N, CA, C and O atoms as a GROMACS GRO file, in nm:
protein
  524
    1UNK      N    1  -0.530  -2.097   2.590
    1UNK     CA    2  -0.439  -2.016   2.512
    1UNK      C    3  -0.514  -1.892   2.462
    1UNK      O    4  -0.637  -1.885   2.466
    2UNK      N    5  -0.435  -1.795   2.415
    2UNK     CA    6  -0.495  -1.671   2.367
    2UNK      C    7  -0.564  -1.696   2.234
    2UNK      O    8  -0.509  -1.759   2.143
    3UNK      N    9  -0.686  -1.644   2.225
    3UNK     CA   10  -0.760  -1.653   2.100
    3UNK      C   11  -0.819  -1.518   2.066
    3UNK      O   12  -0.872  -1.447   2.152
    4UNK      N   13  -0.810  -1.483   1.940
    4UNK     CA   14  -0.869  -1.360   1.889
    4UNK      C   15  -0.957  -1.398   1.771
    4UNK      O   16  -0.914  -1.468   1.680
    5UNK      N   17  -1.081  -1.350   1.772
    5UNK     CA   18  -1.175  -1.384   1.666
    5UNK      C   19  -1.240  -1.257   1.615
    5UNK      O   20  -1.312  -1.188   1.688
    6UNK      N   21  -1.213  -1.227   1.488
    6UNK     CA   22  -1.272  -1.108   1.427
    6UNK      C   23  -1.408  -1.139   1.364
    6UNK      O   24  -1.437  -1.253   1.328
    7UNK      N   25  -1.489  -1.037   1.354
    7UNK     CA   26  -1.616  -1.046   1.284
    7UNK      C   27  -1.659  -0.907   1.240
    7UNK      O   28  -1.604  -0.806   1.286
    8UNK      N   29  -1.757  -0.902   1.150
    8UNK     CA   30  -1.814  -0.774   1.112
    8UNK      C   31  -1.775  -0.721   0.976
    8UNK      O   32  -1.824  -0.616   0.933
    9UNK      N   33  -1.689  -0.792   0.907
    9UNK     CA   34  -1.650  -0.746   0.774
    9UNK      C   35  -1.764  -0.759   0.674
    9UNK      O   36  -1.867  -0.819   0.703
   10UNK      N   37  -1.743  -0.702   0.555
   10UNK     CA   38  -1.845  -0.710   0.452
   10UNK      C   39  -1.821  -0.612   0.340
   10UNK      O   40  -1.714  -0.552   0.330
   11UNK      N   41  -1.922  -0.596   0.257
   11UNK     CA   42  -1.918  -0.504   0.144
   11UNK      C   43  -1.993  -0.377   0.180
   11UNK      O   44  -2.106  -0.382   0.228
   12UNK      N   45  -1.930  -0.264   0.158
   12UNK     CA   46  -1.991  -0.135   0.190
   12UNK      C   47  -1.958  -0.036   0.080
   12UNK      O   48  -1.852  -0.045   0.018
   13UNK      N   49  -2.047   0.058   0.056
   13UNK     CA   50  -2.024   0.160  -0.045
   13UNK      C   51  -1.929   0.267   0.007
   13UNK      O   52  -1.920   0.288   0.128
   14UNK      N   53  -1.858   0.333  -0.083
   14UNK     CA   54  -1.773   0.445  -0.040
   14UNK      C   55  -1.854   0.547   0.040
   14UNK      O   56  -1.967   0.580   0.005
   15UNK      N   57  -1.793   0.594   0.148
   15UNK     CA   58  -1.861   0.687   0.237
   15UNK      C   59  -1.941   0.619   0.346
   15UNK      O   60  -1.991   0.686   0.437
   16UNK      N   61  -1.955   0.489   0.338
   16UNK     CA   62  -2.032   0.414   0.436
   16UNK      C   63  -1.953   0.381   0.561
   16UNK      O   64  -1.838   0.421   0.578
   17UNK      N   65  -2.019   0.306   0.649
   17UNK     CA   66  -1.959   0.270   0.778
   17UNK      C   67  -1.969   0.120   0.802
   17UNK      O   68  -2.054   0.052   0.745
   18UNK      N   69  -1.880   0.072   0.886
   18UNK     CA   70  -1.877  -0.068   0.922
   18UNK      C   71  -1.811  -0.078   1.059
   18UNK      O   72  -1.721  -0.001   1.091
   19UNK      N   73  -1.855  -0.174   1.140
   19UNK     CA   74  -1.791  -0.195   1.270
   19UNK      C   75  -1.738  -0.337   1.278
   19UNK      O   76  -1.812  -0.434   1.262
   20UNK      N   77  -1.609  -0.346   1.303
   20UNK     CA   78  -1.544  -0.475   1.323
   20UNK      C   79  -1.535  -0.506   1.472
   20UNK      O   80  -1.520  -0.416   1.555
   21UNK      N   81  -1.544  -0.635   1.504
   21UNK     CA   82  -1.531  -0.680   1.643
   21UNK      C   83  -1.417  -0.780   1.654
   21UNK      O   84  -1.389  -0.856   1.561
   22UNK      N   85  -1.351  -0.778   1.768
   22UNK     CA   86  -1.243  -0.871   1.798
   22UNK      C   87  -1.269  -0.928   1.937
   22UNK      O   88  -1.249  -0.861   2.037
   23UNK      N   89  -1.314  -1.052   1.942
   23UNK     CA   90  -1.339  -1.118   2.070
   23UNK      C   91  -1.207  -1.175   2.122
   23UNK      O   92  -1.142  -1.254   2.054
   24UNK      N   93  -1.170  -1.134   2.242
   24UNK     CA   94  -1.040  -1.169   2.300
   24UNK      C   95  -1.060  -1.265   2.416
   24UNK      O   96  -1.145  -1.244   2.502
   25UNK      N   97  -0.982  -1.371   2.418
   25UNK     CA   98  -0.988  -1.464   2.530
   25UNK      C   99  -0.850  -1.522   2.556
   25UNK      O  100  -0.766  -1.531   2.466
   26UNK      N  101  -0.828  -1.563   2.680
   26UNK     CA  102  -0.707  -1.634   2.715
   26UNK      C  103  -0.590  -1.550   2.761
   26UNK      O  104  -0.487  -1.605   2.801
   27UNK      N  105  -0.602  -1.417   2.758
   27UNK     CA  106  -0.491  -1.335   2.806
   27UNK      C  107  -0.483  -1.346   2.957
   27UNK      O  108  -0.580  -1.318   3.027
   28UNK      N  109  -0.367  -1.387   3.008
   28UNK     CA  110  -0.346  -1.395   3.152
   28UNK      C  111  -0.267  -1.277   3.204
   28UNK      O  112  -0.250  -1.262   3.325
   29UNK      N  113  -0.219  -1.194   3.115
   29UNK     CA  114  -0.143  -1.076   3.154
   29UNK      C  115  -0.236  -0.963   3.190
   29UNK      O  116  -0.347  -0.952   3.137
   30UNK      N  117  -0.191  -0.877   3.282
   30UNK     CA  118  -0.269  -0.759   3.317
   30UNK      C  119  -0.258  -0.652   3.209
   30UNK      O  120  -0.350  -0.574   3.185
   31UNK      N  121  -0.142  -0.651   3.145
   31UNK     CA  122  -0.117  -0.546   3.048
   31UNK      C  123  -0.094  -0.607   2.910
   31UNK      O  124   0.000  -0.683   2.887
   32UNK      N  125  -0.185  -0.571   2.820
   32UNK     CA  126  -0.167  -0.614   2.682
   32UNK      C  127  -0.232  -0.511   2.590
   32UNK      O  128  -0.322  -0.437   2.629
   33UNK      N  129  -0.184  -0.510   2.469
   33UNK     CA  130  -0.240  -0.422   2.368
   33UNK      C  131  -0.309  -0.505   2.261
   33UNK      O  132  -0.265  -0.615   2.228
   34UNK      N  133  -0.416  -0.450   2.210
   34UNK     CA  134  -0.483  -0.508   2.094
   34UNK      C  135  -0.469  -0.410   1.979
   34UNK      O  136  -0.500  -0.291   1.993
   35UNK      N  137  -0.422  -0.459   1.868
   35UNK     CA  138  -0.403  -0.375   1.750
   35UNK      C  139  -0.486  -0.428   1.633
   35UNK      O  140  -0.510  -0.548   1.620
   36UNK      N  141  -0.527  -0.337   1.551
   36UNK     CA  142  -0.589  -0.372   1.423
   36UNK      C  143  -0.486  -0.348   1.313
   36UNK      O  144  -0.423  -0.243   1.306
   37UNK      N  145  -0.472  -0.450   1.228
   37UNK     CA  146  -0.388  -0.441   1.110
   37UNK      C  147  -0.476  -0.466   0.988
   37UNK      O  148  -0.589  -0.515   1.000
   38UNK      N  149  -0.423  -0.432   0.872
   38UNK     CA  150  -0.494  -0.466   0.749
   38UNK      C  151  -0.393  -0.499   0.639
   38UNK      O  152  -0.279  -0.451   0.640
   39UNK      N  153  -0.437  -0.581   0.545
   39UNK     CA  154  -0.352  -0.615   0.433
   39UNK      C  155  -0.436  -0.620   0.306
   39UNK      O  156  -0.528  -0.701   0.293
   40UNK      N  157  -0.402  -0.533   0.214
   40UNK     CA  158  -0.469  -0.529   0.085
   40UNK      C  159  -0.394  -0.619  -0.012
   40UNK      O  160  -0.276  -0.646   0.007
   41UNK      N  161  -0.462  -0.667  -0.116
   41UNK     CA  162  -0.396  -0.755  -0.214
   41UNK      C  163  -0.272  -0.689  -0.274
   41UNK      O  164  -0.277  -0.575  -0.320
   42UNK      N  165  -0.163  -0.762  -0.272
   42UNK     CA  166  -0.040  -0.712  -0.331
   42UNK      C  167   0.034  -0.609  -0.247
   42UNK      O  168   0.135  -0.554  -0.291
   43UNK      N  169  -0.015  -0.583  -0.128
   43UNK     CA  170   0.049  -0.484  -0.041
   43UNK      C  171   0.094  -0.546   0.089
   43UNK      O  172   0.047  -0.653   0.128
   44UNK      N  173   0.185  -0.478   0.156
   44UNK     CA  174   0.231  -0.524   0.287
   44UNK      C  175   0.125  -0.498   0.393
   44UNK      O  176   0.043  -0.407   0.381
   45UNK      N  177   0.128  -0.578   0.495
   45UNK     CA  178   0.039  -0.556   0.608
   45UNK      C  179   0.075  -0.426   0.678
   45UNK      O  180   0.192  -0.395   0.696
   46UNK      N  181  -0.025  -0.350   0.717
   46UNK     CA  182   0.000  -0.224   0.786
   46UNK      C  183  -0.084  -0.216   0.912
   46UNK      O  184  -0.196  -0.267   0.918
   47UNK      N  185  -0.027  -0.152   1.012
   47UNK     CA  186  -0.100  -0.128   1.136
   47UNK      C  187  -0.197  -0.013   1.115
   47UNK      O  188  -0.171   0.079   1.038
   48UNK      N  189  -0.308  -0.019   1.185
   48UNK     CA  190  -0.414   0.081   1.170
   48UNK      C  191  -0.437   0.156   1.302
   48UNK      O  192  -0.442   0.279   1.305
   49UNK      N  193  -0.451   0.080   1.410
   49UNK     CA  194  -0.486   0.142   1.537
   49UNK      C  195  -0.458   0.044   1.651
   49UNK      O  196  -0.453  -0.077   1.629
   50UNK      N  197  -0.439   0.098   1.773
   50UNK     CA  198  -0.410   0.015   1.889
   50UNK      C  199  -0.485   0.068   2.010
   50UNK      O  200  -0.520   0.186   2.018
   51UNK      N  201  -0.510  -0.023   2.106
   51UNK     CA  202  -0.571   0.017   2.232
   51UNK      C  203  -0.508  -0.065   2.343
   51UNK      O  204  -0.476  -0.182   2.325
   52UNK      N  205  -0.490  -0.001   2.459
   52UNK     CA  206  -0.424  -0.065   2.572
   52UNK      C  207  -0.527  -0.118   2.672
   52UNK      O  208  -0.632  -0.057   2.692
   53UNK      N  209  -0.496  -0.232   2.733
   53UNK     CA  210  -0.591  -0.296   2.823
   53UNK      C  211  -0.604  -0.223   2.955
   53UNK      O  212  -0.711  -0.227   3.015
   54UNK      N  213  -0.499  -0.157   3.002
   54UNK     CA  214  -0.501  -0.102   3.136
   54UNK      C  215  -0.576   0.030   3.145
   54UNK      O  216  -0.653   0.051   3.238
   55UNK      N  217  -0.554   0.118   3.048
   55UNK     CA  218  -0.616   0.250   3.060
   55UNK      C  219  -0.699   0.288   2.938
   55UNK      O  220  -0.758   0.395   2.935
   56UNK      N  221  -0.705   0.201   2.837
   56UNK     CA  222  -0.786   0.230   2.719
   56UNK      C  223  -0.728   0.334   2.626
   56UNK      O  224  -0.797   0.381   2.535
   57UNK      N  225  -0.603   0.372   2.647
   57UNK     CA  226  -0.543   0.471   2.559
   57UNK      C  227  -0.534   0.415   2.417
   57UNK      O  228  -0.520   0.294   2.397
   58UNK      N  229  -0.543   0.506   2.321
   58UNK     CA  230  -0.551   0.464   2.181
   58UNK      C  231  -0.449   0.535   2.094
   58UNK      O  232  -0.396   0.640   2.130
   59UNK      N  233  -0.424   0.477   1.979
   59UNK     CA  234  -0.334   0.536   1.880
   59UNK      C  235  -0.390   0.505   1.742
   59UNK      O  236  -0.442   0.396   1.718
   60UNK      N  237  -0.378   0.601   1.651
   60UNK     CA  238  -0.424   0.584   1.514
   60UNK      C  239  -0.316   0.625   1.416
   60UNK      O  240  -0.245   0.724   1.436
   61UNK      N  241  -0.304   0.548   1.311
   61UNK     CA  242  -0.216   0.589   1.203
   61UNK      C  243  -0.287   0.695   1.119
   61UNK      O  244  -0.410   0.703   1.117
   62UNK      N  245  -0.208   0.776   1.051
   62UNK     CA  246  -0.263   0.890   0.978
   62UNK      C  247  -0.366   0.849   0.873
   62UNK      O  248  -0.460   0.923   0.845
   63UNK      N  249  -0.347   0.730   0.816
   63UNK     CA  250  -0.436   0.686   0.708
   63UNK      C  251  -0.581   0.671   0.753
   63UNK      O  252  -0.672   0.673   0.671
   64UNK      N  253  -0.602   0.655   0.884
   64UNK     CA  254  -0.739   0.633   0.933
   64UNK      C  255  -0.781   0.734   1.039
   64UNK      O  256  -0.896   0.733   1.084
   65UNK      N  257  -0.691   0.820   1.078
   65UNK     CA  258  -0.719   0.916   1.186
   65UNK      C  259  -0.837   1.004   1.147
   65UNK      O  260  -0.843   1.057   1.036
   66UNK      N  261  -0.930   1.018   1.238
   66UNK     CA  262  -1.049   1.098   1.213
   66UNK      C  263  -1.163   1.021   1.148
   66UNK      O  264  -1.276   1.070   1.144
   67UNK      N  265  -1.135   0.901   1.098
   67UNK     CA  266  -1.239   0.820   1.034
   67UNK      C  267  -1.268   0.691   1.110
   67UNK      O  268  -1.382   0.644   1.112
   68UNK      N  269  -1.167   0.634   1.173
   68UNK     CA  270  -1.181   0.510   1.248
   68UNK      C  271  -1.173   0.538   1.396
   68UNK      O  272  -1.103   0.629   1.440
   69UNK      N  273  -1.247   0.459   1.474
   69UNK     CA  274  -1.243   0.470   1.620
   69UNK      C  275  -1.228   0.330   1.680
   69UNK      O  276  -1.307   0.241   1.652
   70UNK      N  277  -1.125   0.312   1.762
   70UNK     CA  278  -1.105   0.186   1.831
   70UNK      C  279  -1.159   0.200   1.973
   70UNK      O  280  -1.142   0.305   2.036
   71UNK      N  281  -1.223   0.096   2.022
   71UNK     CA  282  -1.278   0.101   2.158
   71UNK      C  283  -1.281  -0.041   2.214
   71UNK      O  284  -1.253  -0.138   2.144
   72UNK      N  285  -1.316  -0.051   2.341
   72UNK     CA  286  -1.319  -0.182   2.405
   72UNK      C  287  -1.439  -0.192   2.499
   72UNK      O  288  -1.485  -0.092   2.555
   73UNK      N  289  -1.487  -0.313   2.515
   73UNK     CA  290  -1.590  -0.343   2.613
   73UNK      C  291  -1.533  -0.451   2.702
   73UNK      O  292  -1.532  -0.569   2.665
   74UNK      N  293  -1.485  -0.412   2.819
   74UNK     CA  294  -1.418  -0.508   2.906
   74UNK      C  295  -1.511  -0.619   2.953
   74UNK      O  296  -1.468  -0.733   2.973
   75UNK      N  297  -1.637  -0.587   2.971
   75UNK     CA  298  -1.733  -0.687   3.018
   75UNK      C  299  -1.750  -0.798   2.914
   75UNK      O  300  -1.775  -0.914   2.949
   76UNK      N  301  -1.736  -0.762   2.788
   76UNK     CA  302  -1.753  -0.859   2.680
   76UNK      C  303  -1.619  -0.909   2.626
   76UNK      O  304  -1.615  -0.992   2.536
   77UNK      N  305  -1.508  -0.856   2.681
   77UNK     CA  306  -1.374  -0.891   2.631
   77UNK      C  307  -1.366  -0.875   2.480
   77UNK      O  308  -1.316  -0.962   2.408
   78UNK      N  309  -1.414  -0.762   2.434
   78UNK     CA  310  -1.421  -0.736   2.291
   78UNK      C  311  -1.364  -0.599   2.260
   78UNK      O  312  -1.388  -0.502   2.332
   79UNK      N  313  -1.290  -0.592   2.152
   79UNK     CA  314  -1.237  -0.467   2.099
   79UNK      C  315  -1.306  -0.440   1.966
   79UNK      O  316  -1.326  -0.531   1.885
   80UNK      N  317  -1.342  -0.315   1.945
   80UNK     CA  318  -1.414  -0.277   1.824
   80UNK      C  319  -1.331  -0.181   1.739
   80UNK      O  320  -1.246  -0.108   1.790
   81UNK      N  321  -1.358  -0.183   1.611
   81UNK     CA  322  -1.303  -0.082   1.521
   81UNK      C  323  -1.420  -0.028   1.439
   81UNK      O  324  -1.468  -0.092   1.346
   82UNK      N  325  -1.464   0.092   1.477
   82UNK     CA  326  -1.571   0.159   1.404
   82UNK      C  327  -1.509   0.234   1.289
   82UNK      O  328  -1.424   0.322   1.308
   83UNK      N  329  -1.550   0.201   1.168
   83UNK     CA  330  -1.493   0.260   1.048
   83UNK      C  331  -1.600   0.344   0.978
   83UNK      O  332  -1.708   0.294   0.946
   84UNK      N  333  -1.568   0.470   0.955
   84UNK     CA  334  -1.663   0.561   0.889
   84UNK      C  335  -1.593   0.626   0.770
   84UNK      O  336  -1.471   0.620   0.756
   85UNK      N  337  -1.674   0.690   0.686
   85UNK     CA  338  -1.621   0.757   0.567
   85UNK      C  339  -1.526   0.666   0.491
   85UNK      O  340  -1.416   0.706   0.452
   86UNK      N  341  -1.569   0.544   0.472
   86UNK     CA  342  -1.482   0.445   0.410
   86UNK      C  343  -1.452   0.478   0.265
   86UNK      O  344  -1.535   0.532   0.192
   87UNK      N  345  -1.330   0.444   0.226
   87UNK     CA  346  -1.281   0.471   0.091
   87UNK      C  347  -1.244   0.338   0.025
   87UNK      O  348  -1.218   0.239   0.094
   88UNK      N  349  -1.242   0.335  -0.107
   88UNK     CA  350  -1.201   0.211  -0.174
   88UNK      C  351  -1.063   0.163  -0.129
   88UNK      O  352  -1.038   0.042  -0.125
   89UNK      N  353  -0.976   0.254  -0.096
   89UNK     CA  354  -0.841   0.215  -0.051
   89UNK      C  355  -0.839   0.153   0.088
   89UNK      O  356  -0.735   0.106   0.133
   90UNK      N  357  -0.954   0.153   0.157
   90UNK     CA  358  -0.964   0.082   0.285
   90UNK      C  359  -0.991  -0.066   0.265
   90UNK      O  360  -0.990  -0.144   0.361
   91UNK      N  361  -1.015  -0.106   0.143
   91UNK     CA  362  -1.041  -0.247   0.112
   91UNK      C  363  -0.920  -0.332   0.149
   91UNK      O  364  -0.808  -0.308   0.103
   92UNK      N  365  -0.943  -0.433   0.234
   92UNK     CA  366  -0.834  -0.518   0.282
   92UNK      C  367  -0.893  -0.626   0.371
   92UNK      O  368  -1.010  -0.624   0.406
   93UNK      N  369  -0.808  -0.722   0.406
   93UNK     CA  370  -0.840  -0.815   0.514
   93UNK      C  371  -0.792  -0.749   0.643
   93UNK      O  372  -0.676  -0.710   0.654
   94UNK      N  373  -0.880  -0.738   0.738
   94UNK     CA  374  -0.848  -0.675   0.866
   94UNK      C  375  -0.826  -0.782   0.972
   94UNK      O  376  -0.905  -0.876   0.986
   95UNK      N  377  -0.718  -0.766   1.045
   95UNK     CA  378  -0.680  -0.859   1.151
   95UNK      C  379  -0.669  -0.786   1.284
   95UNK      O  380  -0.625  -0.671   1.288
   96UNK      N  381  -0.709  -0.852   1.392
   96UNK     CA  382  -0.674  -0.800   1.523
   96UNK      C  383  -0.562  -0.888   1.578
   96UNK      O  384  -0.553  -1.007   1.548
   97UNK      N  385  -0.477  -0.827   1.659
   97UNK     CA  386  -0.362  -0.897   1.713
   97UNK      C  387  -0.336  -0.850   1.855
   97UNK      O  388  -0.375  -0.739   1.892
   98UNK      N  389  -0.270  -0.933   1.934
   98UNK     CA  390  -0.245  -0.902   2.073
   98UNK      C  391  -0.099  -0.920   2.112
   98UNK      O  392  -0.029  -1.005   2.059
   99UNK      N  393  -0.056  -0.836   2.207
   99UNK     CA  394   0.081  -0.844   2.258
   99UNK      C  395   0.084  -0.790   2.399
   99UNK      O  396   0.025  -0.685   2.427
  100UNK      N  397   0.151  -0.860   2.489
  100UNK     CA  398   0.165  -0.811   2.625
  100UNK      C  399   0.271  -0.703   2.633
  100UNK      O  400   0.358  -0.694   2.547
  101UNK      N  401   0.263  -0.620   2.738
  101UNK     CA  402   0.363  -0.516   2.756
  101UNK      C  403   0.391  -0.495   2.903
  101UNK      O  404   0.314  -0.536   2.990
  102UNK      N  405   0.504  -0.430   2.929
  102UNK     CA  406   0.544  -0.396   3.065
  102UNK      C  407   0.479  -0.266   3.107
  102UNK      O  408   0.462  -0.176   3.024
  103UNK      N  409   0.443  -0.255   3.233
  103UNK     CA  410   0.383  -0.133   3.284
  103UNK      C  411   0.470  -0.013   3.251
  103UNK      O  412   0.592  -0.015   3.270
  104UNK      N  413   0.405   0.092   3.202
  104UNK     CA  414   0.478   0.213   3.168
  104UNK      C  415   0.500   0.228   3.018
  104UNK      O  416   0.538   0.336   2.972
  105UNK      N  417   0.476   0.122   2.942
  105UNK     CA  418   0.489   0.130   2.798
  105UNK      C  419   0.375   0.215   2.742
  105UNK      O  420   0.260   0.204   2.787
  106UNK      N  421   0.406   0.300   2.645
  106UNK     CA  422   0.304   0.388   2.588
  106UNK      C  423   0.231   0.318   2.472
  106UNK      O  424   0.282   0.224   2.412
  107UNK      N  425   0.112   0.369   2.444
  107UNK     CA  426   0.034   0.311   2.334
  107UNK      C  427   0.103   0.338   2.201
  107UNK      O  428   0.097   0.255   2.110
  108UNK      N  429   0.168   0.452   2.189
  108UNK     CA  430   0.239   0.481   2.064
  108UNK      C  431   0.352   0.380   2.043
  108UNK      O  432   0.376   0.335   1.931
  109UNK      N  433   0.422   0.347   2.151
  109UNK     CA  434   0.529   0.249   2.142
  109UNK      C  435   0.474   0.113   2.098
  109UNK      O  436   0.533   0.047   2.013
  110UNK      N  437   0.361   0.073   2.155
  110UNK     CA  438   0.303  -0.056   2.120
  110UNK      C  439   0.255  -0.058   1.976
  110UNK      O  440   0.256  -0.163   1.912
  111UNK      N  441   0.212   0.057   1.926
  111UNK     CA  442   0.152   0.063   1.792
  111UNK      C  443   0.254   0.089   1.683
  111UNK      O  444   0.231   0.057   1.566
  112UNK      N  445   0.366   0.147   1.719
  112UNK     CA  446   0.466   0.183   1.619
  112UNK      C  447   0.595   0.101   1.638
  112UNK      O  448   0.633   0.022   1.552
  113UNK      N  449   0.659   0.122   1.750
  113UNK     CA  450   0.788   0.057   1.774
  113UNK      C  451   0.777  -0.094   1.775
  113UNK      O  452   0.863  -0.165   1.722
  114UNK      N  453   0.670  -0.145   1.836
  114UNK     CA  454   0.654  -0.289   1.853
  114UNK      C  455   0.556  -0.351   1.755
  114UNK      O  456   0.511  -0.464   1.778
  115UNK      N  457   0.521  -0.283   1.648
  115UNK     CA  458   0.415  -0.333   1.561
  115UNK      C  459   0.450  -0.465   1.491
  115UNK      O  460   0.360  -0.538   1.449
  116UNK      N  461   0.578  -0.496   1.479
  116UNK     CA  462   0.617  -0.621   1.414
  116UNK      C  463   0.632  -0.737   1.513
  116UNK      O  464   0.675  -0.846   1.476
  117UNK      N  465   0.597  -0.712   1.640
  117UNK     CA  466   0.619  -0.815   1.742
  117UNK      C  467   0.491  -0.881   1.791
  117UNK      O  468   0.496  -0.967   1.879
  118UNK      N  469   0.377  -0.841   1.736
  118UNK     CA  470   0.251  -0.898   1.782
  118UNK      C  471   0.250  -1.049   1.759
  118UNK      O  472   0.283  -1.098   1.651
  119UNK      N  473   0.213  -1.124   1.864
  119UNK     CA  474   0.230  -1.268   1.856
  119UNK      C  475   0.100  -1.346   1.849
  119UNK      O  476   0.100  -1.464   1.813
  120UNK      N  477  -0.009  -1.283   1.882
  120UNK     CA  478  -0.138  -1.352   1.876
  120UNK      C  479  -0.224  -1.284   1.769
  120UNK      O  480  -0.239  -1.162   1.768
  121UNK      N  481  -0.280  -1.366   1.680
  121UNK     CA  482  -0.352  -1.313   1.566
  121UNK      C  483  -0.486  -1.382   1.547
  121UNK      O  484  -0.502  -1.500   1.576
  122UNK      N  485  -0.582  -1.306   1.498
  122UNK     CA  486  -0.708  -1.363   1.456
  122UNK      C  487  -0.698  -1.411   1.313
  122UNK      O  488  -0.592  -1.402   1.250
  123UNK      N  489  -0.808  -1.463   1.262
  123UNK     CA  490  -0.809  -1.522   1.128
  123UNK      C  491  -0.832  -1.418   1.019
  123UNK      O  492  -0.811  -1.446   0.901
  124UNK      N  493  -0.877  -1.299   1.058
  124UNK     CA  494  -0.900  -1.194   0.960
  124UNK      C  495  -1.044  -1.187   0.913
  124UNK      O  496  -1.115  -1.287   0.912
  125UNK      N  497  -1.085  -1.067   0.873
  125UNK     CA  498  -1.218  -1.048   0.817
  125UNK      C  499  -1.207  -0.951   0.699
  125UNK      O  500  -1.140  -0.849   0.708
  126UNK      N  501  -1.274  -0.984   0.590
  126UNK     CA  502  -1.262  -0.906   0.466
  126UNK      C  503  -1.352  -0.784   0.472
  126UNK      O  504  -1.470  -0.793   0.506
  127UNK      N  505  -1.294  -0.670   0.438
  127UNK     CA  506  -1.369  -0.547   0.420
  127UNK      C  507  -1.350  -0.501   0.276
  127UNK      O  508  -1.237  -0.483   0.231
  128UNK      N  509  -1.459  -0.483   0.206
  128UNK     CA  510  -1.454  -0.438   0.067
  128UNK      C  511  -1.537  -0.311   0.053
  128UNK      O  512  -1.656  -0.309   0.085
  129UNK      N  513  -1.472  -0.206   0.006
  129UNK     CA  514  -1.540  -0.077  -0.014
  129UNK      C  515  -1.551  -0.055  -0.164
  129UNK      O  516  -1.451  -0.031  -0.232
  130UNK      N  517  -1.672  -0.062  -0.213
  130UNK     CA  518  -1.693  -0.053  -0.358
  130UNK      C  519  -1.836  -0.015  -0.387
  130UNK      O  520  -1.928  -0.050  -0.313
  131UNK      N  521  -1.853   0.058  -0.496
  131UNK     CA  522  -1.989   0.093  -0.540
  131UNK      C  523  -2.041  -0.010  -0.639
  131UNK      O  524  -2.154   0.003  -0.688
   0.00000   0.00000   0.00000
């Protein structure tokens, strides 16, 4: 079955950097997207960024654009989220999630239109930005 396992969370000072990893296994589909979500205490879960398995295309929400970078290492079946210039408001539990798609679907569609349909989830990793 599909398994997603996050790692790399921790405590970092404002302005610092952190890299999260999402180890992906069990996907039998050729086309799937991996998305990073986050949920802060008392707030709704929000999507952060997505990457497509077929061409590596990416999408970022405005809240992290220019500061976060999503990437993948196909040899390691791992997706990364490099986070820089971190702010206290980035504090949250970060989750990676997976969803298959039909050929021709855009990364924006997978990250926005279909963001509530992700069916495979990791356990989450805590990121705390504080001095």
